[in-house]
C-alpha positions in Angstrom: 81.4 43.6 16.6 78.1 45.3 17.9 76.7 48.7 16.7 76.3 51.6 19.5 72.7 52.3 20.9 71.4 55.7 20.9 67.9 56.9 21.8 66.7 60.5 20.6 63.6 62.6 20.8 63.0 64.2 17.7 60.7 67.3 16.7 57.7 65.0 15.0 57.4 67.8 12.2 61.2 67.5 11.6 61.3 63.5 11.4 61.7 63.0 7.7 64.5 65.5 7.6 66.5 64.3 10.3 66.0 60.6 9.1 66.7 61.6 5.5 69.8 63.8 6.4 71.4 60.4 8.2 70.4 58.2 5.4 71.7 60.6 2.8 75.2 60.6 4.9 75.8 57.3 3.8 73.8 55.5 6.2 75.3 56.7 9.3 73.0 55.0 11.1 70.1 52.7 11.3 66.9 54.1 12.8 63.2 53.4 13.6 60.5 54.8 15.8 59.7 53.5 19.0 56.2 52.5 19.0 54.2 55.0 21.2 57.2 57.2 21.7 55.9 60.3 20.0 58.9 61.0 18.3 61.4 58.8 20.5 63.9 56.9 18.0 66.3 54.5 18.5 69.4 54.3 16.2 72.2 51.5 15.7 75.3 53.2 14.8 78.4 51.3 13.6 81.8 52.2 15.7 83.2 53.8 12.6 80.6 56.3 12.2 80.0 57.3 15.6 82.0 60.6 15.3 79.9 61.8 12.4 76.9 61.0 14.0 77.5 62.3 16.9 78.2 65.7 14.8 75.1 65.7 12.7 73.0 65.0 16.2 74.6 68.0 17.8 73.7 70.2 15.0 70.1 68.9 14.9 70.0 69.5 18.8 71.5 73.0 18.5 68.8 74.0 15.9 65.9 72.4 17.4 65.3 69.5 15.5 66.2 67.0 18.2 65.4 67.6 22.0 68.0 65.1 23.1 70.0 62.3 22.5 72.0 59.7 24.6 74.1 56.6 24.2 72.4 53.6 26.0 73.0 49.7 26.4 72.3 47.9 23.4 69.0 46.6 24.0 69.6 44.2 21.2 72.4 42.2 22.6 71.5 39.0 24.5 73.8 38.2 27.5 
């Protein structure tokens, strides 16, 4: 089964905190910066980690670490 795909805009000064928490939480998601995105990241989230990922991202959003995040079509899937 394929992972879910999300994009998010992360406050640049807090990038390492957000990434560190996601990695510390048993690697809830794989993240990588989108080149030229200035704080734009993409996340691959296994289906079984979806709920925990969303909880953490909502927390980050409420505290100003993340401006927005949204699920999108997985751009790595080829049809």
